[in-house]
N, CA, C, O and the ligand as a Tripos MOL2 file, in Angstrom:
@<TRIPOS>MOLECULE
protein
  233   231    59     0     0
PROTEIN
NO_CHARGES

@<TRIPOS>ATOM
      1 N          22.1150  -38.6930  -53.6470 N.3       1 MET1
      2 CA         22.5300  -39.7130  -54.6200 C.3       1 MET1
      3 C          23.7560  -40.4470  -54.0910 C.2       1 MET1
      4 O          24.7790  -39.8320  -53.7910 O.2       1 MET1
      5 N          23.6440  -41.7630  -53.9800 N.am      2 GLU2
      6 CA         24.7630  -42.5540  -53.4940 C.3       2 GLU2
      7 C          25.0930  -43.6400  -54.4970 C.2       2 GLU2
      8 O          24.2930  -43.9710  -55.3730 O.2       2 GLU2
      9 N          26.2880  -44.1840  -54.3490 N.am      3 LYS3
     10 CA         26.7220  -45.2350  -55.2660 C.3       3 LYS3
     11 C          26.8880  -46.5390  -54.5170 C.2       3 LYS3
     12 O          27.2130  -46.5520  -53.3300 O.2       3 LYS3
     13 N          26.6640  -47.6290  -55.2190 N.am      4 MET4
     14 CA         26.9820  -48.9190  -54.6340 C.3       4 MET4
     15 C          27.3280  -49.9140  -55.7340 C.2       4 MET4
     16 O          27.0560  -49.6880  -56.9140 O.2       4 MET4
     17 N          27.9300  -51.0090  -55.3180 N.am      5 ILE5
     18 CA         28.2900  -52.0550  -56.2650 C.3       5 ILE5
     19 C          27.3690  -53.2370  -56.0350 C.2       5 ILE5
     20 O          27.2110  -53.7020  -54.9060 O.2       5 ILE5
     21 N          26.7700  -53.7150  -57.0930 N.am      6 CYS6
     22 CA         25.8550  -54.8520  -57.0020 C.3       6 CYS6
     23 C          26.6080  -56.1090  -56.5770 C.2       6 CYS6
     24 O          27.6240  -56.4490  -57.1840 O.2       6 CYS6
     25 N          26.1320  -56.8040  -55.5480 N.am      7 PRO7
     26 CA         26.8130  -58.0310  -55.1120 C.3       7 PRO7
     27 C          26.5960  -59.2100  -56.0630 C.2       7 PRO7
     28 O          27.2770  -60.2290  -55.9510 O.2       7 PRO7
     29 N          25.6580  -59.0770  -56.9910 N.am      8 HIS8
     30 CA         25.3500  -60.1730  -57.9120 C.3       8 HIS8
     31 C          26.1840  -60.0840  -59.1890 C.2       8 HIS8
     32 O          26.7860  -61.0720  -59.6110 O.2       8 HIS8
     33 N          26.2180  -58.8910  -59.8070 N.am      9 CYS9
     34 CA         26.9220  -58.7640  -61.0910 C.3       9 CYS9
     35 C          28.1870  -57.9150  -60.9810 C.2       9 CYS9
     36 O          28.9600  -57.8410  -61.9370 O.2       9 CYS9
     37 N          28.4110  -57.2720  -59.8270 N.am     10 GLY10
     38 CA         29.6550  -56.5340  -59.6170 C.3      10 GLY10
     39 C          29.7290  -55.1820  -60.3130 C.2      10 GLY10
     40 O          30.7870  -54.5520  -60.3410 O.2      10 GLY10
     41 N          28.5980  -54.7300  -60.8810 N.am     11 LYS11
     42 CA         28.6020  -53.4350  -61.5650 C.3      11 LYS11
     43 C          28.2000  -52.3260  -60.6160 C.2      11 LYS11
     44 O          27.4630  -52.5310  -59.6520 O.2      11 LYS11
     45 N          28.7130  -51.1390  -60.9210 N.am     12 LYS12
     46 CA         28.4630  -49.9930  -60.0630 C.3      12 LYS12
     47 C          27.2440  -49.2170  -60.5590 C.2      12 LYS12
     48 O          27.0750  -49.0070  -61.7600 O.2      12 LYS12
     49 N          26.4140  -48.8050  -59.6360 N.am     13 PHE13
     50 CA         25.2610  -47.9870  -60.0290 C.3      13 PHE13
     51 C          24.9710  -46.9490  -58.9530 C.2      13 PHE13
     52 O          25.4750  -47.0350  -57.8330 O.2      13 PHE13
     53 N          24.1620  -45.9810  -59.3070 N.am     14 ARG14
     54 CA         23.7400  -44.9500  -58.3740 C.3      14 ARG14
     55 C          22.3480  -45.2590  -57.8840 C.2      14 ARG14
     56 O          21.5480  -45.8540  -58.6070 O.2      14 ARG14
     57 N          22.0550  -44.8650  -56.6810 N.am     15 TYR15
     58 CA         20.6650  -44.9580  -56.2340 C.3      15 TYR15
     59 C          20.2950  -43.6940  -55.4700 C.2      15 TYR15
     60 O          21.1370  -43.0310  -54.8640 O.2      15 TYR15
     61 N          19.0420  -43.3960  -55.5220 N.am     16 GLU16
     62 CA         18.5290  -42.1590  -54.9480 C.3      16 GLU16
     63 C          17.2840  -42.4960  -54.1500 C.2      16 GLU16
     64 O          16.4480  -43.2860  -54.5890 O.2      16 GLU16
     65 N          17.1670  -41.9060  -52.9960 N.am     17 GLU17
     66 CA         15.9760  -42.1210  -52.1870 C.3      17 GLU17
     67 C          14.9220  -41.0900  -52.5710 C.2      17 GLU17
     68 O          15.1720  -39.8850  -52.5320 O.2      17 GLU17
     69 N          13.7520  -41.5750  -52.9400 N.am     18 ILE18
     70 CA         12.6230  -40.6990  -53.2330 C.3      18 ILE18
     71 C          11.7560  -40.7010  -51.9920 C.2      18 ILE18
     72 O          11.1520  -41.7200  -51.6540 O.2      18 ILE18
     73 N          11.6910  -39.5880  -51.3220 N.am     19 LYS19
     74 CA         10.9470  -39.5580  -50.0650 C.3      19 LYS19
     75 C           9.4720  -39.2950  -50.3060 C.2      19 LYS19
     76 O           9.0700  -38.3460  -50.9780 O.2      19 LYS19
     77 N           8.7070  -40.1680  -49.7330 N.am     20 ASN20
     78 CA          7.2620  -40.0570  -49.8510 C.3      20 ASN20
     79 C           6.7400  -39.4740  -48.5410 C.2      20 ASN20
     80 O           6.6350  -40.1820  -47.5400 O.2      20 ASN20
     81 N           6.4160  -38.1870  -48.5490 N.am     21 ILE21
     82 CA          6.0520  -37.5090  -47.3080 C.3      21 ILE21
     83 C           4.6760  -37.8890  -46.8010 C.2      21 ILE21
     84 O           4.3420  -37.6130  -45.6490 O.2      21 ILE21
     85 N           3.8740  -38.5190  -47.6460 N.am     22 VAL22
     86 CA          2.5420  -38.9430  -47.2080 C.3      22 VAL22
     87 C           2.6550  -40.1130  -46.2350 C.2      22 VAL22
     88 O           1.9570  -40.1760  -45.2230 O.2      22 VAL22
     89 N           3.5390  -41.0190  -46.5640 N.am     23 SER23
     90 CA          3.7570  -42.1850  -45.7120 C.3      23 SER23
     91 C           4.7790  -41.8300  -44.6430 C.2      23 SER23
     92 O           5.8830  -41.3910  -44.9660 O.2      23 SER23
     93 N           4.4330  -42.0130  -43.3900 N.am     24 HIS24
     94 CA          5.3410  -41.5760  -42.3360 C.3      24 HIS24
     95 C           6.0320  -42.7200  -41.6240 C.2      24 HIS24
     96 O           6.8530  -42.4860  -40.7380 O.2      24 HIS24
     97 N           5.7200  -43.9380  -41.9880 N.am     25 THR25
     98 CA          6.4080  -45.0530  -41.3470 C.3      25 THR25
     99 C           7.5560  -45.5270  -42.2230 C.2      25 THR25
    100 O           7.3880  -45.7710  -43.4180 O.2      25 THR25
    101 N           8.7220  -45.6530  -41.6080 N.am     26 GLY26
    102 CA          9.8690  -46.1590  -42.3380 C.3      26 GLY26
    103 C           9.8030  -47.6630  -42.4300 C.2      26 GLY26
    104 O           9.4850  -48.3390  -41.4510 O.2      26 GLY26
    105 N          10.0980  -48.1860  -43.5940 N.am     27 LYS27
    106 CA         10.1800  -49.6430  -43.7230 C.3      27 LYS27
    107 C          11.2830  -50.0060  -44.6840 C.2      27 LYS27
    108 O          11.7660  -49.1670  -45.4440 O.2      27 LYS27
    109 N          11.6770  -51.2590  -44.6460 N.am     28 GLU28
    110 CA         12.7630  -51.6990  -45.5050 C.3      28 GLU28
    111 C          12.3150  -51.7610  -46.9440 C.2      28 GLU28
    112 O          11.3330  -52.4210  -47.2820 O.2      28 GLU28
    113 N          13.0560  -51.0590  -47.7920 N.am     29 MET29
    114 CA         12.7510  -51.0390  -49.2080 C.3      29 MET29
    115 C          13.9370  -51.6000  -49.9760 C.2      29 MET29
    116 O          15.0910  -51.4070  -49.5950 O.2      29 MET29
    117 N          13.6380  -52.2860  -51.0470 N.am     30 ALA30
    118 CA         14.6860  -52.9060  -51.8520 C.3      30 ALA30
    119 C          15.3520  -51.8860  -52.7640 C.2      30 ALA30
    120 O          14.6990  -50.9960  -53.3100 O.2      30 ALA30
    121 N          16.6540  -52.0340  -52.9160 N.am     31 ILE31
    122 CA         17.3980  -51.2970  -53.9410 C.3      31 ILE31
    123 C          17.7150  -52.3180  -55.0260 C.2      31 ILE31
    124 O          18.4720  -53.2640  -54.8080 O.2      31 ILE31
    125 N          17.1240  -52.1080  -56.1970 N.am     32 VAL32
    126 CA         17.2410  -53.0910  -57.2780 C.3      32 VAL32
    127 C          18.3340  -52.6730  -58.2520 C.2      32 VAL32
    128 O          18.3720  -51.5320  -58.7120 O.2      32 VAL32
    129 N          19.2080  -53.5990  -58.5550 N.am     33 CYS33
    130 CA         20.2830  -53.3420  -59.5210 C.3      33 CYS33
    131 C          19.6890  -53.0780  -60.9060 C.2      33 CYS33
    132 O          18.8820  -53.8730  -61.3870 O.2      33 CYS33
    133 N          20.0770  -51.9740  -61.5530 N.am     34 PRO34
    134 CA         19.5360  -51.6710  -62.8940 C.3      34 PRO34
    135 C          20.1300  -52.5440  -63.9930 C.2      34 PRO34
    136 O          19.6310  -52.5410  -65.1180 O.2      34 PRO34
    137 N          21.1760  -53.2830  -63.6860 N.am     35 TYR35
    138 CA         21.8000  -54.1450  -64.6990 C.3      35 TYR35
    139 C          21.1850  -55.5420  -64.7170 C.2      35 TYR35
    140 O          20.8140  -56.0510  -65.7750 O.2      35 TYR35
    141 N          21.0800  -56.1600  -63.5360 N.am     36 CYS36
    142 CA         20.6130  -57.5520  -63.5040 C.3      36 CYS36
    143 C          19.2290  -57.7020  -62.8530 C.2      36 CYS36
    144 O          18.7010  -58.8110  -62.7700 O.2      36 CYS36
    145 N          18.6420  -56.5880  -62.3930 N.am     37 ASP37
    146 CA         17.2900  -56.5880  -61.8180 C.3      37 ASP37
    147 C          17.1460  -57.4500  -60.5570 C.2      37 ASP37
    148 O          16.0420  -57.8740  -60.2160 O.2      37 ASP37
    149 N          18.2400  -57.7010  -59.8840 N.am     38 LEU38
    150 CA         18.1670  -58.4110  -58.6080 C.3      38 LEU38
    151 C          18.2860  -57.3930  -57.4690 C.2      38 LEU38
    152 O          18.7820  -56.2820  -57.6560 O.2      38 LEU38
    153 N          17.8250  -57.7970  -56.3000 N.am     39 ILE39
    154 CA         17.8940  -56.9000  -55.1510 C.3      39 ILE39
    155 C          19.3340  -56.8570  -54.6410 C.2      39 ILE39
    156 O          19.8830  -57.8640  -54.1940 O.2      39 ILE39
    157 N          19.9280  -55.6680  -54.7210 N.am     40 ALA40
    158 CA         21.3180  -55.5070  -54.3140 C.3      40 ALA40
    159 C          21.4250  -55.2330  -52.8170 C.2      40 ALA40
    160 O          22.4060  -55.6180  -52.1810 O.2      40 ALA40
    161 N          20.4210  -54.5700  -52.2580 N.am     41 ASP41
    162 CA         20.4530  -54.2350  -50.8370 C.3      41 ASP41
    163 C          19.0480  -53.8120  -50.4100 C.2      41 ASP41
    164 O          18.1780  -53.5420  -51.2370 O.2      41 ASP41
    165 N          18.8600  -53.7650  -49.1050 N.am     42 ARG42
    166 CA         17.6100  -53.2420  -48.5540 C.3      42 ARG42
    167 C          17.9710  -52.2350  -47.4780 C.2      42 ARG42
    168 O          18.8560  -52.4740  -46.6560 O.2      42 ARG42
    169 N          17.2880  -51.1240  -47.4920 N.am     43 LYS43
    170 CA         17.5170  -50.1160  -46.4660 C.3      43 LYS43
    171 C          16.1730  -49.5670  -46.0030 C.2      43 LYS43
    172 O          15.1850  -49.5720  -46.7380 O.2      43 LYS43
    173 N          16.1690  -49.1030  -44.7780 N.am     44 VAL44
    174 CA         14.9580  -48.4830  -44.2450 C.3      44 VAL44
    175 C          14.7780  -47.1230  -44.9170 C.2      44 VAL44
    176 O          15.7030  -46.3130  -44.9700 O.2      44 VAL44
    177 N          13.5840  -46.8920  -45.4220 N.am     45 SER45
    178 CA         13.3010  -45.6580  -46.1370 C.3      45 SER45
    179 C          11.8970  -45.1890  -45.8100 C.2      45 SER45
    180 O          11.0190  -45.9810  -45.4680 O.2      45 SER45
    181 N          11.7060  -43.8920  -45.9220 N.am     46 HIS46
    182 CA         10.3550  -43.3280  -45.7990 C.3      46 HIS46
    183 C           9.7360  -43.1440  -47.1840 C.2      46 HIS46
    184 O           8.6660  -42.5520  -47.3220 O.2      46 HIS46
    185 N          10.4030  -43.6420  -48.1760 N.am     47 GLY47
    186 CA          9.8740  -43.5540  -49.5370 C.3      47 GLY47
    187 C          10.2710  -44.8110  -50.2710 C.2      47 GLY47
    188 O           9.9260  -45.9210  -49.8650 O.2      47 GLY47
    189 N          11.0020  -44.6290  -51.3600 N.am     48 TYR48
    190 CA         11.4960  -45.7890  -52.1030 C.3      48 TYR48
    191 C          12.7810  -45.3910  -52.8080 C.2      48 TYR48
    192 O          13.1670  -44.2220  -52.8160 O.2      48 TYR48
    193 N          13.4370  -46.3830  -53.3990 N.am     49 PHE49
    194 CA         14.7190  -46.1320  -54.0470 C.3      49 PHE49
    195 C          14.6130  -46.2880  -55.5510 C.2      49 PHE49
    196 O          13.9620  -47.1980  -56.0640 O.2      49 PHE49
    197 N          15.2770  -45.3650  -56.2430 N.am     50 VAL50
    198 CA         15.3760  -45.4460  -57.6940 C.3      50 VAL50
    199 C          16.8560  -45.6230  -58.0160 C.2      50 VAL50
    200 O          17.6910  -44.8500  -57.5440 O.2      50 VAL50
    201 N          17.1820  -46.6280  -58.8090 N.am     51 SER51
    202 CA         18.5760  -46.8640  -59.1570 C.3      51 SER51
    203 C          18.8020  -46.5810  -60.6350 C.2      51 SER51
    204 O          17.9340  -46.8360  -61.4710 O.2      51 SER51
    205 N          19.9870  -46.0480  -60.9460 N.am     52 THR52
    206 CA         20.3220  -45.7260  -62.3270 C.3      52 THR52
    207 C          21.7150  -46.2510  -62.6550 C.2      52 THR52
    208 O          22.5910  -46.3190  -61.7920 O.2      52 THR52
    209 N          21.8990  -46.6150  -63.9010 N.am     53 LYS53
    210 CA         23.1980  -47.0970  -64.3620 C.3      53 LYS53
    211 C          24.1880  -45.9420  -64.4070 C.2      53 LYS53
    212 O          23.8310  -44.8030  -64.7060 O.2      53 LYS53
    213 N          25.4230  -46.2610  -64.1080 N.am     54 ILE54
    214 CA         26.4930  -45.2740  -64.2530 C.3      54 ILE54
    215 C          27.1420  -45.5120  -65.6170 C.2      54 ILE54
    216 O          27.6270  -46.6040  -65.9110 O.2      54 ILE54
    217 N          27.1390  -44.4760  -66.4310 N.am     55 ILE55
    218 CA         27.7780  -44.5870  -67.7360 C.3      55 ILE55
    219 C          29.2740  -44.3040  -67.5400 C.2      55 ILE55
    220 O          29.6710  -43.2060  -67.1480 O.2      55 ILE55
    221 N          30.0770  -45.3130  -67.8210 N.am     56 GLU56
    222 CA         31.5200  -45.1530  -67.6710 C.3      56 GLU56
    223 C          32.0430  -44.2280  -68.7600 C.2      56 GLU56
    224 O          31.7010  -44.3650  -69.9340 O.2      56 GLU56
    225 N          32.8730  -43.2890  -68.3460 N.am     57 GLN57
    226 CA         33.4480  -42.3460  -69.3130 C.3      57 GLN57
    227 C          34.9300  -42.6300  -69.4660 C.2      57 GLN57
    228 O          35.6930  -42.5700  -68.5020 O.2      57 GLN57
    229 N          35.3260  -42.9410  -70.6960 N.am     58 ASN58
    230 CA         36.7220  -43.2520  -70.9420 C.3      58 ASN58
    231 C          37.4120  -42.0760  -71.6190 C.2      58 ASN58
    232 O          38.6050  -42.1450  -71.9110 O.2      58 ASN58
    233 ZN         23.4900  -56.4490  -60.6510 Zn       59 ZN59
@<TRIPOS>BOND
     1     1     2 1
     2     2     3 1
     3     3     4 2
     4     3     5 am
     5     5     6 1
     6     6     7 1
     7     7     8 2
     8     7     9 am
     9     9    10 1
    10    10    11 1
    11    11    12 2
    12    11    13 am
    13    13    14 1
    14    14    15 1
    15    15    16 2
    16    15    17 am
    17    17    18 1
    18    18    19 1
    19    19    20 2
    20    19    21 am
    21    21    22 1
    22    22    23 1
    23    23    24 2
    24    23    25 am
    25    25    26 1
    26    26    27 1
    27    27    28 2
    28    27    29 am
    29    29    30 1
    30    30    31 1
    31    31    32 2
    32    31    33 am
    33    33    34 1
    34    34    35 1
    35    35    36 2
    36    35    37 am
    37    37    38 1
    38    38    39 1
    39    39    40 2
    40    39    41 am
    41    41    42 1
    42    42    43 1
    43    43    44 2
    44    43    45 am
    45    45    46 1
    46    46    47 1
    47    47    48 2
    48    47    49 am
    49    49    50 1
    50    50    51 1
    51    51    52 2
    52    51    53 am
    53    53    54 1
    54    54    55 1
    55    55    56 2
    56    55    57 am
    57    57    58 1
    58    58    59 1
    59    59    60 2
    60    59    61 am
    61    61    62 1
    62    62    63 1
    63    63    64 2
    64    63    65 am
    65    65    66 1
    66    66    67 1
    67    67    68 2
    68    67    69 am
    69    69    70 1
    70    70    71 1
    71    71    72 2
    72    71    73 am
    73    73    74 1
    74    74    75 1
    75    75    76 2
    76    75    77 am
    77    77    78 1
    78    78    79 1
    79    79    80 2
    80    79    81 am
    81    81    82 1
    82    82    83 1
    83    83    84 2
    84    83    85 am
    85    85    86 1
    86    86    87 1
    87    87    88 2
    88    87    89 am
    89    89    90 1
    90    90    91 1
    91    91    92 2
    92    91    93 am
    93    93    94 1
    94    94    95 1
    95    95    96 2
    96    95    97 am
    97    97    98 1
    98    98    99 1
    99    99   100 2
   100    99   101 am
   101   101   102 1
   102   102   103 1
   103   103   104 2
   104   103   105 am
   105   105   106 1
   106   106   107 1
   107   107   108 2
   108   107   109 am
   109   109   110 1
   110   110   111 1
   111   111   112 2
   112   111   113 am
   113   113   114 1
   114   114   115 1
   115   115   116 2
   116   115   117 am
   117   117   118 1
   118   118   119 1
   119   119   120 2
   120   119   121 am
   121   121   122 1
   122   122   123 1
   123   123   124 2
   124   123   125 am
   125   125   126 1
   126   126   127 1
   127   127   128 2
   128   127   129 am
   129   129   130 1
   130   130   131 1
   131   131   132 2
   132   131   133 am
   133   133   134 1
   134   134   135 1
   135   135   136 2
   136   135   137 am
   137   137   138 1
   138   138   139 1
   139   139   140 2
   140   139   141 am
   141   141   142 1
   142   142   143 1
   143   143   144 2
   144   143   145 am
   145   145   146 1
   146   146   147 1
   147   147   148 2
   148   147   149 am
   149   149   150 1
   150   150   151 1
   151   151   152 2
   152   151   153 am
   153   153   154 1
   154   154   155 1
   155   155   156 2
   156   155   157 am
   157   157   158 1
   158   158   159 1
   159   159   160 2
   160   159   161 am
   161   161   162 1
   162   162   163 1
   163   163   164 2
   164   163   165 am
   165   165   166 1
   166   166   167 1
   167   167   168 2
   168   167   169 am
   169   169   170 1
   170   170   171 1
   171   171   172 2
   172   171   173 am
   173   173   174 1
   174   174   175 1
   175   175   176 2
   176   175   177 am
   177   177   178 1
   178   178   179 1
   179   179   180 2
   180   179   181 am
   181   181   182 1
   182   182   183 1
   183   183   184 2
   184   183   185 am
   185   185   186 1
   186   186   187 1
   187   187   188 2
   188   187   189 am
   189   189   190 1
   190   190   191 1
   191   191   192 2
   192   191   193 am
   193   193   194 1
   194   194   195 1
   195   195   196 2
   196   195   197 am
   197   197   198 1
   198   198   199 1
   199   199   200 2
   200   199   201 am
   201   201   202 1
   202   202   203 1
   203   203   204 2
   204   203   205 am
   205   205   206 1
   206   206   207 1
   207   207   208 2
   208   207   209 am
   209   209   210 1
   210   210   211 1
   211   211   212 2
   212   211   213 am
   213   213   214 1
   214   214   215 1
   215   215   216 2
   216   215   217 am
   217   217   218 1
   218   218   219 1
   219   219   220 2
   220   219   221 am
   221   221   222 1
   222   222   223 1
   223   223   224 2
   224   223   225 am
   225   225   226 1
   226   226   227 1
   227   227   228 2
   228   227   229 am
   229   229   230 1
   230   230   231 1
   231   231   232 2
@<TRIPOS>SUBSTRUCTURE
     1 MET1         2 RESIDUE 1 A MET
     2 GLU2         6 RESIDUE 1 A GLU
     3 LYS3        10 RESIDUE 1 A LYS
     4 MET4        14 RESIDUE 1 A MET
     5 ILE5        18 RESIDUE 1 A ILE
     6 CYS6        22 RESIDUE 1 A CYS
     7 PRO7        26 RESIDUE 1 A PRO
     8 HIS8        30 RESIDUE 1 A HIS
     9 CYS9        34 RESIDUE 1 A CYS
    10 GLY10       38 RESIDUE 1 A GLY
    11 LYS11       42 RESIDUE 1 A LYS
    12 LYS12       46 RESIDUE 1 A LYS
    13 PHE13       50 RESIDUE 1 A PHE
    14 ARG14       54 RESIDUE 1 A ARG
    15 TYR15       58 RESIDUE 1 A TYR
    16 GLU16       62 RESIDUE 1 A GLU
    17 GLU17       66 RESIDUE 1 A GLU
    18 ILE18       70 RESIDUE 1 A ILE
    19 LYS19       74 RESIDUE 1 A LYS
    20 ASN20       78 RESIDUE 1 A ASN
    21 ILE21       82 RESIDUE 1 A ILE
    22 VAL22       86 RESIDUE 1 A VAL
    23 SER23       90 RESIDUE 1 A SER
    24 HIS24       94 RESIDUE 1 A HIS
    25 THR25       98 RESIDUE 1 A THR
    26 GLY26      102 RESIDUE 1 A GLY
    27 LYS27      106 RESIDUE 1 A LYS
    28 GLU28      110 RESIDUE 1 A GLU
    29 MET29      114 RESIDUE 1 A MET
    30 ALA30      118 RESIDUE 1 A ALA
    31 ILE31      122 RESIDUE 1 A ILE
    32 VAL32      126 RESIDUE 1 A VAL
    33 CYS33      130 RESIDUE 1 A CYS
    34 PRO34      134 RESIDUE 1 A PRO
    35 TYR35      138 RESIDUE 1 A TYR
    36 CYS36      142 RESIDUE 1 A CYS
    37 ASP37      146 RESIDUE 1 A ASP
    38 LEU38      150 RESIDUE 1 A LEU
    39 ILE39      154 RESIDUE 1 A ILE
    40 ALA40      158 RESIDUE 1 A ALA
    41 ASP41      162 RESIDUE 1 A ASP
    42 ARG42      166 RESIDUE 1 A ARG
    43 LYS43      170 RESIDUE 1 A LYS
    44 VAL44      174 RESIDUE 1 A VAL
    45 SER45      178 RESIDUE 1 A SER
    46 HIS46      182 RESIDUE 1 A HIS
    47 GLY47      186 RESIDUE 1 A GLY
    48 TYR48      190 RESIDUE 1 A TYR
    49 PHE49      194 RESIDUE 1 A PHE
    50 VAL50      198 RESIDUE 1 A VAL
    51 SER51      202 RESIDUE 1 A SER
    52 THR52      206 RESIDUE 1 A THR
    53 LYS53      210 RESIDUE 1 A LYS
    54 ILE54      214 RESIDUE 1 A ILE
    55 ILE55      218 RESIDUE 1 A ILE
    56 GLU56      222 RESIDUE 1 A GLU
    57 GLN57      226 RESIDUE 1 A GLN
    58 ASN58      230 RESIDUE 1 A ASN
    59 ZN59       233 GROUP 0 **** ****
């Protein structure tokens, strides 16, 4: 589980790589911001990325 900041809306979210062991070729997969639904980044993955909102705790 890693964190990143969306370049579009500036909010912080977590993303997790879900590895798909059936598919053995790595390709660029989009990491989609859970706040604004835009592509925040692309990384080479053997699966896909799931992003989740970070609930700020005050
Ligand atoms: Zn965003």
